[in-house]
Backbone as CSV, one residue per row, in Angstrom:
resi,resn,N_x,N_y,N_z,CA_x,CA_y,CA_z,C_x,C_y,C_z
1,MET,1.046,-1.230,0.008,0.271,-0.122,0.152,1.233,0.947,-0.047
2,GLY,0.309,2.108,-0.584,1.169,3.564,-0.344,1.547,4.077,1.198
3,SER,2.235,4.876,1.119,2.363,5.695,2.468,1.332,6.572,3.241
4,ASN,0.334,6.629,2.281,-0.831,7.308,2.646,-2.154,6.400,3.382
5,ASP,-1.760,5.286,3.096,-2.833,4.242,3.449,-2.419,3.831,4.460
6,GLU,-3.926,3.297,4.996,-3.866,2.621,6.358,-4.260,0.850,6.617
7,ASP,-3.478,0.252,7.184,-3.917,-1.142,7.544,-4.528,-1.285,8.627
8,TYR,-5.581,-2.076,8.661,-6.153,-2.478,9.644,-6.094,-3.674,9.987
9,ILE,-5.607,-4.292,11.087,-6.032,-5.633,11.683,-6.513,-5.754,13.237
10,ALA,-6.956,-6.711,12.934,-8.296,-7.535,13.877,-7.897,-8.346,14.435
11,VAL,-7.693,-8.284,15.650,-7.108,-9.862,16.604,-8.498,-10.320,17.569
12,HIS,-8.620,-11.278,17.716,-9.410,-11.822,18.510,-8.750,-13.021,19.579
13,PHE,-8.826,-13.348,20.526,-8.291,-14.315,21.670,-9.702,-15.193,21.853
14,ASP,-9.671,-16.604,21.677,-10.894,-17.043,22.887,-9.926,-17.533,23.638
15,LEU,-9.969,-16.737,25.143,-9.470,-17.145,26.007,-9.976,-18.489,27.005
16,ASP,-10.884,-19.058,26.030,-11.421,-20.325,26.797,-10.179,-20.890,26.378
17,GLU,-9.243,-21.107,24.993,-8.244,-22.061,24.326,-6.964,-21.431,24.754
18,ALA,-7.062,-19.959,24.993,-5.342,-19.349,25.160,-5.094,-19.274,26.288
19,HIS,-3.913,-19.180,26.578,-3.521,-18.869,27.770,-2.956,-17.280,27.927
20,PRO,-3.245,-16.895,28.874,-2.917,-15.415,29.444,-1.635,-15.158,28.843
21,LEU,-0.554,-15.686,29.442,0.855,-15.648,28.859,1.181,-14.955,27.705
22,GLY,0.459,-16.238,26.739,0.781,-16.072,25.310,0.040,-14.922,24.819
23,VAL,-1.152,-14.582,25.039,-1.907,-13.753,24.567,-0.244,-12.179,24.724
24,ARG,-0.337,-11.903,26.238,0.628,-11.188,26.593,1.946,-11.433,25.491
25,ASP,2.478,-12.229,25.293,3.981,-12.420,24.644,3.232,-11.996,23.197
26,PHE,2.145,-12.532,22.669,1.948,-11.480,21.047,2.074,-10.297,21.433
27,LEU,1.610,-9.482,22.611,1.390,-7.910,22.926,2.796,-7.646,22.863
28,LYS,3.674,-7.880,23.126,4.871,-7.654,23.607,5.956,-7.995,21.348
29,ALA,5.288,-8.938,21.170,5.688,-8.768,20.070,5.289,-7.494,18.924
30,LEU,4.251,-7.196,19.215,3.280,-5.979,18.431,4.269,-4.984,18.736
31,LYS,4.741,-5.021,20.026,5.430,-3.698,20.281,6.850,-3.630,19.361
32,HIS,7.126,-4.593,19.508,8.894,-4.698,18.899,8.242,-4.417,17.113
33,LEU,6.957,-4.281,16.574,6.978,-3.705,15.506,6.181,-2.869,15.606
34,GLY,5.915,-2.037,16.625,5.946,-0.905,16.549,6.735,0.140,15.554
35,SER,8.030,0.542,14.884,8.221,1.170,13.901,7.624,0.902,12.844
36,ARG,7.239,-0.419,12.601,7.113,-0.439,10.806,5.170,-0.567,10.750
37,LEU,4.449,-0.793,12.108,3.155,-1.113,11.788,2.383,0.304,12.829
38,HIS,1.565,0.952,12.259,0.831,2.137,12.666,-0.646,1.687,12.996
39,CYS,-1.389,1.565,14.058,-2.651,1.094,14.684,-3.334,2.046,15.085
40,ARG,-3.857,2.918,14.276,-5.455,3.698,14.445,-6.150,3.337,15.484
41,PHE,-6.601,2.360,15.744,-7.525,2.063,16.566,-7.141,0.201,17.000
42,LEU,-7.028,-0.136,17.940,-6.885,-1.021,18.663,-7.755,-1.922,19.596
43,SER,-8.509,-2.843,19.569,-8.939,-3.122,20.818,-8.866,-4.614,21.094
44,CYS,-8.597,-5.026,22.364,-8.848,-6.514,23.124,-9.665,-6.907,24.292
45,PHE,-10.241,-7.518,23.940,-11.514,-8.031,25.151,-11.105,-9.276,25.687
46,TYR,-10.702,-8.790,27.047,-10.086,-10.152,27.726,-11.550,-10.623,28.786
47,ASN,-11.218,-11.443,29.204,-11.570,-12.098,30.216,-11.390,-11.899,31.167
48,THR,-12.120,-10.824,32.177,-11.573,-10.440,33.239,-11.033,-11.047,34.294
49,ASP,-11.652,-12.037,34.268,-11.467,-13.550,35.475,-10.281,-13.696,35.219
50,CYS,-9.480,-13.778,33.914,-7.993,-14.380,33.372,-6.895,-13.504,34.010
51,PHE,-7.017,-11.852,33.892,-5.310,-11.172,33.955,-6.282,-9.641,33.764
52,ALA,-5.340,-9.121,34.092,-5.880,-7.524,33.898,-4.965,-7.168,32.649
53,SER,-5.856,-6.625,31.494,-5.378,-6.351,30.343,-4.521,-5.367,30.625
54,ASP,-3.110,-5.341,29.058,-2.422,-4.854,29.211,-2.828,-3.324,27.946
55,THR,-1.661,-2.441,28.804,-2.255,-1.362,27.898,-1.917,-0.688,26.372
56,LEU,-2.316,-0.658,25.447,-1.998,-0.905,24.371,-2.318,0.501,23.716
57,TYR,-1.777,1.847,22.825,-1.496,2.667,22.521,-0.802,2.952,21.421
58,SER,-0.864,3.910,20.265,-0.266,4.348,19.593,0.689,5.903,20.310
59,ASN,1.622,5.792,20.203,2.816,7.034,20.688,2.276,7.905,19.688
60,GLN,3.302,9.341,20.101,3.470,10.693,19.124,4.232,10.184,17.755
61,ASN,4.801,9.155,17.903,5.915,8.792,16.515,4.919,7.849,15.746
62,GLY,4.006,7.479,16.293,2.943,6.181,15.680,3.410,4.938,15.953
63,ALA,3.943,4.812,16.795,5.033,3.600,17.336,3.518,2.718,18.085
64,LEU,3.358,1.239,18.269,2.738,0.775,19.006,3.870,-0.020,20.151
65,VAL,2.575,0.589,21.225,3.372,0.831,22.950,2.347,-0.166,23.353
66,GLY,3.127,-1.356,23.840,2.072,-2.589,24.767,3.212,-2.652,25.961
67,ASP,2.509,-2.405,27.278,3.310,-2.308,28.774,1.850,-3.132,29.670
68,SER,2.445,-4.119,30.564,1.757,-4.579,31.248,1.352,-3.664,32.290
69,LYS,2.429,-2.469,32.983,2.257,-1.749,34.092,0.948,-0.570,33.145
70,MET,0.575,-0.510,34.708,-0.585,0.615,34.225,-0.006,2.392,34.682
71,ASN,-0.521,3.270,33.758,0.145,4.377,33.247,-0.277,5.255,33.238
72,GLY,-0.238,6.506,33.080,-0.958,7.810,32.848,-0.542,9.037,33.043
73,THR,-1.760,10.009,33.210,-1.127,11.121,33.925,-2.289,11.601,34.726
74,PHE,-2.132,12.307,36.026,-2.948,13.171,36.645,-2.820,14.857,36.588
75,GLN,-4.436,15.164,36.644,-4.198,16.430,36.814,-4.538,17.290,37.950
76,ILE,-3.916,18.147,38.626,-4.259,18.621,39.821,-5.500,19.634,39.710
77,ILE,-6.645,19.661,39.969,-7.591,20.455,40.181,-8.049,21.661,40.924
78,ALA,-7.341,20.963,42.323,-7.155,22.254,43.384,-6.076,21.682,44.734
79,TRP,-5.460,22.888,45.337,-4.676,22.886,45.564,-5.078,23.501,47.169
80,ASP,-5.348,23.037,48.349,-5.905,23.920,49.242,-4.583,23.717,50.658
81,GLU,-3.527,24.553,50.930,-2.442,24.240,51.811,-2.637,25.307,52.873
82,SER,-2.198,24.926,54.597,-2.195,25.909,55.097,-0.772,25.520,55.985
83,GLU,-0.251,26.488,57.004,0.638,26.328,57.531,-0.041,25.943,59.264
84,LYS,0.515,24.879,59.693,0.934,24.407,60.900,1.544,24.445,61.894
85,LEU,2.592,24.560,61.760,3.256,24.831,62.418,5.120,25.516,61.717
86,LYS,5.301,26.755,62.476,6.734,27.381,61.674,7.625,27.259,62.785
87,LEU,8.847,26.697,62.474,10.037,26.209,63.168,11.245,27.193,62.798
88,ALA,12.574,26.575,63.785,13.455,27.153,63.414,14.107,27.262,62.291
89,ASP,14.732,28.174,61.853,15.301,28.307,60.966,14.642,28.428,59.283
90,ASP,13.596,29.080,59.556,12.409,29.325,58.435,12.211,27.695,57.603
91,THR,12.213,26.815,58.702,11.411,25.584,57.925,10.369,25.415,58.776
92,LYS,9.051,24.862,58.057,7.857,24.930,58.608,6.943,23.698,58.132
93,ILE,6.017,22.988,58.832,5.068,21.871,58.181,3.989,22.526,58.029
94,THR,3.383,22.016,56.739,1.828,22.227,56.326,1.043,21.315,56.280
95,ILE,-0.013,21.302,55.989,-1.128,20.297,55.222,-1.239,20.927,54.009
96,ALA,-1.647,19.774,53.030,-2.325,20.200,51.932,-3.423,19.179,51.419
97,GLU,-4.146,19.656,51.218,-5.825,18.895,50.371,-5.862,19.013,49.117
98,VAL,-5.588,17.928,48.097,-5.703,18.180,47.051,-6.518,17.533,46.453
99,LYS,-6.735,17.906,45.171,-7.858,16.680,44.344,-7.302,16.908,43.013
100,GLN,-7.141,15.537,42.503,-6.899,15.479,41.097,-7.455,14.648,40.413
101,ASN,-7.633,14.823,38.535,-8.299,13.770,38.243,-6.740,12.633,37.287
102,TYR,-7.408,11.594,36.900,-6.938,10.735,36.632,-7.309,10.186,35.046
103,THR,-6.061,10.251,34.175,-6.318,9.580,32.678,-5.189,8.454,32.681
104,GLY,-5.452,7.412,31.941,-4.705,6.819,31.185,-5.250,5.282,31.491
105,SER,-4.091,4.106,32.207,-4.840,3.061,32.658,-6.153,3.169,33.650
106,LEU,-5.750,3.898,34.208,-6.747,4.560,35.077,-7.724,5.778,35.057
107,MET,-8.994,5.742,35.009,-9.855,6.877,34.776,-10.385,7.125,36.085
108,GLY,-10.752,8.310,36.879,-11.305,8.327,38.019,-10.946,10.078,38.656
109,SER,-10.687,9.970,39.925,-10.803,11.287,40.633,-9.960,10.745,41.822
110,SER,-9.082,12.115,42.480,-8.531,11.448,44.155,-8.933,12.526,44.882
111,GLU,-8.553,12.610,46.119,-8.185,13.489,47.436,-7.481,12.740,48.007
112,VAL,-6.197,13.780,48.370,-5.088,13.300,48.838,-5.059,14.516,50.398
113,CYS,-3.892,13.664,50.913,-4.057,14.866,52.264,-2.380,14.711,52.684
114,TYR,-1.416,15.546,52.405,-0.066,15.536,52.224,-0.091,16.102,53.534
115,GLN,1.371,15.861,54.637,1.834,16.615,55.554,3.000,16.997,54.375
116,MET,3.527,18.268,55.259,4.819,18.475,54.083,5.480,19.292,55.365
117,PHE,6.864,19.184,54.940,8.036,19.379,55.931,8.568,20.287,54.571
118,TYR,8.560,21.751,55.173,9.455,22.816,53.897,11.166,23.138,54.828
119,THR,12.366,22.415,53.723,13.094,23.556,54.364,13.383,25.269,54.037
120,ALA,14.172,25.451,54.118,14.843,26.917,54.393,14.377,27.386,52.649
121,ASN,15.169,26.700,51.712,15.131,26.883,50.546,14.261,26.168,49.594
122,GLY,13.101,26.312,50.217,11.674,26.027,49.648,11.618,24.192,48.928
123,ASN,12.596,23.512,49.292,12.551,22.359,48.788,11.592,21.422,50.091
124,ALA,10.967,20.277,49.747,10.046,19.495,50.676,9.890,18.445,51.156
125,ALA,10.024,17.642,52.047,9.524,16.131,51.723,7.978,16.181,52.629
126,PHE,7.513,15.225,51.753,6.293,14.945,52.417,5.802,13.301,52.526
127,THR,4.940,13.212,53.111,3.996,11.960,53.125,2.167,12.076,52.890
128,GLY,1.798,11.563,52.979,0.052,11.269,52.932,-0.659,9.883,52.494
129,PHE,-1.511,9.938,52.354,-2.481,9.349,51.680,-3.474,9.689,50.880
130,GLU,-3.729,9.445,49.761,-4.516,9.322,48.329,-5.742,8.328,48.488
131,VAL,-6.924,8.722,48.207,-7.894,7.626,48.060,-8.392,8.165,46.976
132,LEU,-8.404,7.079,45.923,-8.110,7.082,44.274,-9.252,6.407,43.834
133,SER,-10.649,6.908,43.195,-11.603,6.307,42.739,-11.721,6.030,41.436
134,CYS,-11.664,4.904,40.980,-11.736,4.955,39.480,-13.015,3.661,38.383
135,THR,-12.966,4.303,37.279,-14.665,3.492,36.894,-13.541,2.666,36.183
136,GLU,-13.899,1.311,36.401,-13.912,0.081,35.880,-15.074,-0.968,35.327
137,GLY,-15.206,-0.411,34.110,-16.252,-0.874,33.469,-17.505,-0.283,34.156
138,ASP,-18.698,-0.770,34.652,-19.677,-0.288,34.719,-19.632,-0.206,36.615
139,SER,-18.252,-0.421,37.024,-18.209,-0.476,38.420,-17.520,0.787,38.620
140,VAL,-17.793,1.061,40.319,-16.417,2.031,40.927,-15.782,1.444,41.878
141,THR,-14.713,1.397,41.034,-13.341,0.835,42.424,-12.661,1.995,43.281
142,THR,-11.579,1.506,44.822,-11.211,2.523,45.218,-9.698,2.017,45.536
143,LEU,-9.157,2.859,45.409,-7.617,2.409,45.599,-7.083,3.682,47.055
144,VAL,-6.436,2.824,48.298,-5.892,3.641,49.107,-4.415,3.916,48.671
145,LEU,-3.693,4.757,48.471,-2.071,4.885,48.189,-1.502,5.869,49.552
146,ASN,-0.191,5.125,49.549,0.718,5.547,51.013,1.838,6.468,49.957
147,HIS,1.596,7.553,49.943,2.921,8.069,49.539,4.022,8.605,50.840
148,SER,5.169,8.624,49.729,6.587,9.110,50.355,7.166,9.940,49.347
149,GLY,7.240,11.362,49.265,7.384,12.117,48.726,8.782,13.232,48.566
150,LYS,8.979,13.824,47.557,9.738,15.208,47.323,9.295,15.948,47.003
151,PHE,9.656,17.392,46.926,9.501,18.046,45.830,11.169,18.879,46.290
152,GLU,11.860,19.325,45.324,12.743,19.775,44.949,13.117,20.339,43.552
153,ASN,13.438,21.759,43.565,13.571,22.451,42.446,12.298,22.717,41.275
154,GLY,11.388,22.371,42.018,10.121,22.997,41.396,9.825,21.692,40.732
155,VAL,10.157,20.630,41.056,9.806,19.148,41.099,9.361,17.871,41.947
156,ALA,8.129,17.783,41.912,7.513,16.827,42.926,7.588,15.413,42.223
157,SER,7.586,14.462,43.230,7.994,13.055,42.803,7.352,12.262,43.962
158,SER,7.321,10.994,44.079,6.508,9.890,45.338,7.088,8.988,44.547
159,ALA,6.960,7.782,45.450,7.174,6.698,45.567,5.986,6.286,46.487
160,PHE,4.965,5.224,46.019,4.039,4.826,46.731,3.273,3.686,46.768
161,ARG,2.681,2.835,47.916,2.178,1.658,48.351,1.051,1.155,48.502
162,VAL,-0.111,0.430,47.834,-1.008,0.356,47.610,-1.756,-0.390,49.104
163,GLU,-2.591,0.316,50.020,-2.769,0.151,51.309,-4.155,-0.445,51.092
164,HIS,-5.140,-0.231,50.035,-5.967,-1.035,49.880,-6.330,-0.886,48.424
165,SER,-6.932,-2.105,47.916,-7.348,-1.664,46.576,-8.638,-3.359,46.390
166,ASN,-9.772,-2.541,45.852,-10.538,-3.467,44.810,-10.794,-3.451,43.269
167,HIS,-9.689,-3.320,43.097,-9.775,-2.900,41.663,-8.912,-4.291,41.260
168,GLN,-9.558,-4.830,39.894,-9.078,-6.037,39.794,-7.853,-6.331,39.235
169,GLY,-7.097,-5.055,38.491,-5.418,-5.099,38.407,-4.896,-4.560,39.056
170,ILE,-4.643,-4.138,39.957,-4.195,-3.394,41.193,-4.581,-3.995,42.873
171,LYS,-3.206,-5.027,43.240,-3.895,-5.479,44.435,-2.914,-4.875,45.851
172,LYS,-3.388,-5.206,46.775,-2.759,-4.774,47.765,-1.567,-4.882,47.687
173,GLY,-0.343,-4.403,48.360,0.732,-4.177,48.260,1.424,-4.160,47.000
174,ALA,0.869,-3.741,45.948,1.392,-3.414,44.810,2.098,-1.783,45.026
175,THR,3.041,-1.297,44.186,4.086,-0.457,44.218,4.077,0.607,43.318
176,GLY,4.026,2.259,43.051,4.372,2.809,41.922,5.039,4.155,42.310
177,HIS,4.916,4.736,41.456,5.247,6.225,41.845,4.621,7.372,40.387
178,PHE,4.798,8.498,41.149,4.498,9.683,40.165,5.926,10.663,40.327
179,LYS,5.669,11.191,38.896,6.568,12.505,39.062,5.992,13.511,38.269
180,SER,6.110,14.784,38.618,5.438,16.087,37.948,6.216,16.680,36.721
181,LYS,5.577,17.330,36.280,5.655,18.102,34.623,4.636,19.216,34.912
182,GLU,4.995,20.016,33.799,4.396,21.194,33.945,2.845,21.191,33.598
183,GLY,2.117,22.421,34.276,1.071,22.614,33.702,-0.160,21.814,35.295
184,GLY,0.762,21.566,36.142,-0.252,20.973,37.141,-0.296,19.883,37.272
185,MET,0.576,18.658,36.633,-0.129,17.423,35.702,1.463,16.663,36.270
186,ALA,1.231,15.437,36.466,2.256,14.235,36.419,2.142,13.129,36.330
187,ASP,3.034,12.478,35.709,2.525,10.776,34.922,3.193,9.898,35.986
188,TYR,1.596,8.968,36.309,2.258,7.821,37.344,2.271,6.584,36.824
189,THR,2.884,6.087,37.420,2.971,4.336,37.132,2.959,3.550,37.887
190,PHE,2.013,2.407,38.411,1.764,1.289,39.183,2.918,0.464,38.479
191,GLU,3.475,-0.794,39.214,4.542,-1.420,39.137,3.586,-2.487,38.916
192,ASP,3.981,-3.935,38.382,3.155,-5.311,38.587,3.507,-5.783,39.777
């Protein structure tokens, strides 16, 4: 086909006959074809009793990406921070109540309560709990994340642990991280 033409590939798996690991290997093979294969839309339907689906999408370069990690972006929509203790040497402790919207592997919204310790140079260490409500099919699931993070040179990052989950693809004890970027946004990843 010409360079302006589009190829469409339809893939169907019968998971009563196919082992989930075989499906995952196939998805990884597609990832390696990404430089030569551009998919406008690819939809895979899984028997969710078997395993959580892999994420597939086309990146800005048109390459197909497949990954078993759950990732995406969240947007801060509200930040209410108040000083609780003023300490020596211009250090302080604050409480920040934050609201966020999630897109990507997880679709939903969250509320976070951070306790933050600021040094004199404006950097901070923080801990806190986040309650994340996600839409999963026709149901709403809840995750509770335990954060341990830092704010340095204008960038916030956190490593977190899942303390509670009724989400099918993310179990209690799973870990992850986020790193902020411009516009009150951050990229998140949940590890396997």
